[in-house]
C-alpha positions in Angstrom: -25.0 1.2 19.7 -21.5 1.0 18.2 -21.0 -2.5 19.7 -24.3 -3.6 18.3 -23.4 -2.3 14.8 -20.0 -3.9 15.0 -21.5 -7.2 16.1 -24.0 -7.0 13.2 -21.2 -6.3 10.7 -19.2 -9.3 12.0 -22.3 -11.5 11.7 -22.9 -10.3 8.2 -19.3 -10.9 7.2 -19.4 -14.5 8.6 -22.6 -15.1 6.6 -20.9 -13.8 3.5 -17.9 -15.9 3.9 -20.0 -19.0 4.4 -21.6 -18.4 1.0 -19.4 -19.8 -1.8 -21.1 -17.8 -4.6 -21.1 -14.7 -2.5 -17.4 -14.9 -1.9 -16.9 -15.6 -5.6 -18.8 -12.5 -6.4 -16.9 -10.5 -3.8 -13.6 -11.6 -5.3 -14.7 -10.7 -8.9 -16.0 -7.3 -7.7 -12.9 -6.6 -5.7 -10.8 -7.5 -8.8 -12.7 -5.1 -11.0 -12.5 -2.3 -8.4 -8.7 -2.9 -8.1 -8.4 -2.7 -11.9 -10.3 0.6 -11.9 -8.3 2.1 -9.1 -4.9 1.0 -10.2 -5.4 1.1 -14.0 -2.4 3.4 -14.7 0.0 0.9 -12.9 -1.7 -2.4 -14.0 -2.2 -1.6 -17.7 0.8 -2.8 -19.7 0.3 -0.2 -22.5 -1.2 3.2 -23.1 -4.9 2.4 -24.0 -4.9 5.2 -26.6 -1.6 4.3 -28.3 -2.1 3.5 -32.0 0.2 0.9 -33.6 -1.4 0.1 -37.0 1.6 -2.2 -37.9 0.4 -4.7 -35.2 -3.4 -4.5 -35.7 -5.5 -7.6 -35.1 -2.6 -9.3 -33.3 -3.6 -12.5 -31.6 -3.0 -13.0 -27.9 0.7 -13.4 -27.1 3.2 -12.6 -24.5 3.5 -9.1 -25.9 -0.3 -8.5 -25.9 -2.1 -10.9 -23.6 -5.5 -10.1 -25.1 -4.4 -9.1 -28.6 -4.9 -5.8 -30.3 -7.7 -4.1 -32.1 -8.1 -2.6 -35.6 -5.8 0.3 -34.7 -3.2 -1.8 -32.9 -4.2 -0.7 -29.5 -3.6 -3.2 -26.7 -7.0 -4.8 -25.8 -6.1 -5.7 -22.2 -5.1 -2.1 -21.4 -8.3 -0.9 -22.9 -10.4 -3.4 -21.0 -8.6 -2.4 -17.7 -9.3 1.3 -18.4 -12.8 0.3 -19.5 -13.4 -1.1 -16.0 -12.5 2.4 -14.6 -15.1 4.0 -17.0 -17.8 1.4 -16.3 -17.5 1.3 -12.5 -17.0 5.1 -12.3 -20.2 5.7 -14.2 -22.1 2.9 -12.4 -21.0 3.8 -8.9 -21.5 7.6 -9.4 -24.9 7.2 -11.0 -26.3 4.6 -8.5 -24.8 6.5 -5.5 -26.4 9.8 -6.5 -29.7 8.0 -7.4 -29.6 6.2 -4.1 -29.1 9.4 -2.1 -32.0 11.0 -3.9 -34.1 7.9 -3.4 -33.5 7.9 0.3 -34.3 11.6 0.7 -37.5 11.5 -1.4 -38.6 8.1 0.0 -38.3 9.1 3.6 -40.0 12.4 2.9 -42.9 10.6 1.2 -43.2 7.9 3.8 -42.8 10.1 6.9 -44.2 13.5 5.6 -47.8 14.6 5.3 -50.2 12.6 3.2 -50.7 15.3 0.6 -46.9 15.4 0.0 -46.8 11.6 -0.2 -49.6 11.5 -2.8 -47.8 14.2 -4.9 -44.5 12.4 -4.8 -46.0 9.0 -5.6 -47.7 10.6 -8.6 -44.3 11.9 -9.8 -42.7 8.5 -9.2 -45.4 6.6 -11.1 -45.3 9.1 -14.0 -41.5 8.6 -14.4 -41.7 4.8 -13.9 -44.4 4.5 -16.6 -42.1 5.9 -19.2 -40.2 3.3 -21.3 -36.6 3.3 -19.9 -34.8 3.1 -23.3 -37.1 5.6 -25.0 -36.6 8.0 -22.1 -32.8 7.5 -22.3 -32.7 8.1 -26.0 -34.9 11.2 -25.7 -32.7 12.8 -23.1 -29.5 11.9 -25.0 -31.0 13.4 -28.1 -31.7 16.7 -26.4 -28.5 17.0 -24.3 -26.1 15.2 -26.6 -24.1 12.0 -25.9 -21.4 12.0 -23.3 -20.5 10.7 -19.9 -22.3 13.4 -17.9 -25.5 12.9 -20.0 -25.3 9.1 -19.4 -25.0 9.6 -15.6 -27.9 12.0 -15.7 -30.1 9.5 -17.6 -29.3 6.7 -15.2 -30.2 8.9 -12.3 -33.5 9.9 -13.8 -34.3 6.2 -14.5 -33.3 4.9 -11.1 -34.5 7.5 -8.6 -38.3 6.6 -8.8 -37.7 2.9 -8.1 -35.4 3.6 -5.2 -37.7 6.3 -3.7 -40.7 3.9 -3.9 -38.7 1.2 -2.2 -37.6 3.5 0.6 -41.1 4.9 1.0 -42.5 1.4 1.5 -39.8 0.6 4.1 -40.4 3.9 5.8 -44.2 3.4 6.0 -43.7 0.0 7.7 -41.2 1.5 10.2 -43.3 4.5 11.2 -46.0 2.2 12.6 -43.5 0.2 14.7 -43.5 0.4 18.5 -40.1 2.0 18.9 -41.0 4.9 16.5 -44.3 5.4 18.4 -42.4 5.4 21.7 -40.1 8.1 20.4 -43.1 10.2 19.4 -44.6 9.7 22.9 -41.3 11.0 24.4 -41.6 14.0 22.2 -38.5 13.2 20.1 -37.8 15.6 17.2 -38.5 14.5 13.6 -34.9 14.9 12.7 -33.9 12.5 15.5 -36.4 9.9 14.4 -35.2 10.2 10.8 -31.5 10.1 11.5 -31.3 7.7 14.4 -34.1 5.2 13.6 -35.3 5.5 10.0 -32.1 6.1 8.0 -30.0 3.3 9.5 -32.9 0.8 9.0 -33.5 1.6 5.3 -29.9 2.2 4.3 -28.9 -1.4 4.5 -31.8 -2.6 2.5 -31.1 0.0 -0.2 -27.4 -1.1 -0.3 -28.6 -4.5 -1.3 -30.8 -3.1 -4.1 -27.9 -0.9 -5.3 -25.4 -3.7 -5.5 -27.8 -5.7 -7.6 -28.6 -2.8 -9.9 -25.0 -1.9 -10.6 -24.6 -4.7 -13.3 -27.8 -3.4 -15.0 -26.3 0.1 -15.1 -23.0 -1.3 -16.5 -25.0 -3.1 -19.2 -27.0 0.1 -19.9 -23.8 2.1 -20.2 -22.2 -0.5 -22.5 -25.3 -0.7 -24.7 -25.6 3.0 -25.1 -21.8 3.3 -25.8 -22.2 0.5 -28.3 -24.7 2.6 -30.1 -22.4 5.7 -29.9 -24.9 7.3 -27.5 -22.8 7.0 -24.3 -19.0 7.4 -23.7 -17.4 9.0 -26.7 -14.4 7.4 -28.4 -11.4 7.2 -27.9 -12.2 6.9 -24.2 -12.0 3.2 -23.4 -15.4 1.8 -22.7 -16.6 -1.8 -22.7 -19.4 -0.8 -25.0 -17.0 0.9 -27.5 -14.6 -2.0 -27.4 -17.5 -4.4 -28.1 -18.6 -2.3 -31.0 -15.1 -2.3 -32.4 -15.0 -6.1 -32.0 -18.3 -6.4 -33.9 -17.1 -4.3 -36.8 -13.9 -6.5 -37.0 -15.7 -9.8 -36.5 -14.5 -11.4 -39.7 -10.9 -10.2 -39.4 -10.5 -11.0 -35.7 -13.3 -13.2 -34.2 -11.6 -13.5 -30.8 -12.1 -9.8 -30.1 -15.8 -10.4 -29.4 -15.0 -13.0 -26.8 -12.4 -10.7 -25.1 -14.7 -7.7 -25.2 -17.7 -9.5 -23.9 -16.0 -11.4 -21.1 -15.7 -8.4 -18.7 -19.5 -7.7 -19.0 -20.4 -11.3 -18.2 -18.0 -11.4 -15.2 -19.1 -8.1 -13.9 -22.8 -9.1 -14.1 -22.2 -12.4 -12.4 -19.9 -10.8 -9.7 -22.3 -8.1 -8.6 -25.3 -10.4 -8.8 -23.7 -13.1 -6.6 -22.5 -10.4 -4.2 -25.9 -8.7 -4.1 -27.7 -11.9 -3.3 -25.2 -12.8 -0.6 -25.5 -9.3 0.9 -29.3 -9.7 0.9 -29.0 -13.0 2.9 -26.3 -11.6 5.2 -28.1 -8.3 6.0 -31.6 -9.7 6.3 -32.5 -9.2 10.0 -34.7 -12.3 10.0 -31.8 -14.4 8.9 -29.4 -12.8 11.4 -31.9 -13.6 14.1 -31.8 -17.3 13.1 -28.0 -17.2 13.3 -28.0 -15.6 16.8 -30.5 -18.2 18.0 
């Protein structure tokens, strides 16, 4: 089984390397992850250091991306903003993905009455407008990073659970699952050995393509002062500061918006490449 998994991983990596846009997305995503992990060593300045005497400085050798209205180095704030954005996105999507796998497998493999109950809950949550639900929860709990992560989880779990449920329902009717049941295999063995590995890869593709949506949601709510609280560096907060200072320093909008555009493109290209690389039907064509 290990050799099969290793061979599948090598096949997926070869397919990813052959995709130019996929490799571009991989490089962009890897760059942002490196920025987030090594921000204290990469950032040239303290992102919270105020230097009003040098506010609205244009890009130069001292400040490669210029400074904001308080004289804070924009490049340093963007680097630390990557840590904030990816930390929130990966944490929220990771927890939502785990909850989605658990609820989706329970719905697809469990008794029909439980499936119907869970689907009713999923449909009820999905029918609620995403932004209105987010604003309602933030109004009740108050803005902050923890609240933002909680909102993203609530919004994401129903979609992931329905996706995993559909994958599980198609798998439980397959011949190898029926053979396991005939051999009196335990439910835990069927779930852990057969169902979970087959649905996890498909969910990984969905998660990779949803991360830029989560990043944009975090930036949008932070822009509205409903997400990450200042002075914590956030791409949304930086973009709001750039909008306020649009007349004094127009270049700040470009600098603040560029990471959001690159992150969206990077994760989208990588997600599409992973979808093609991990699709079993495409892998079968490569083997043949």
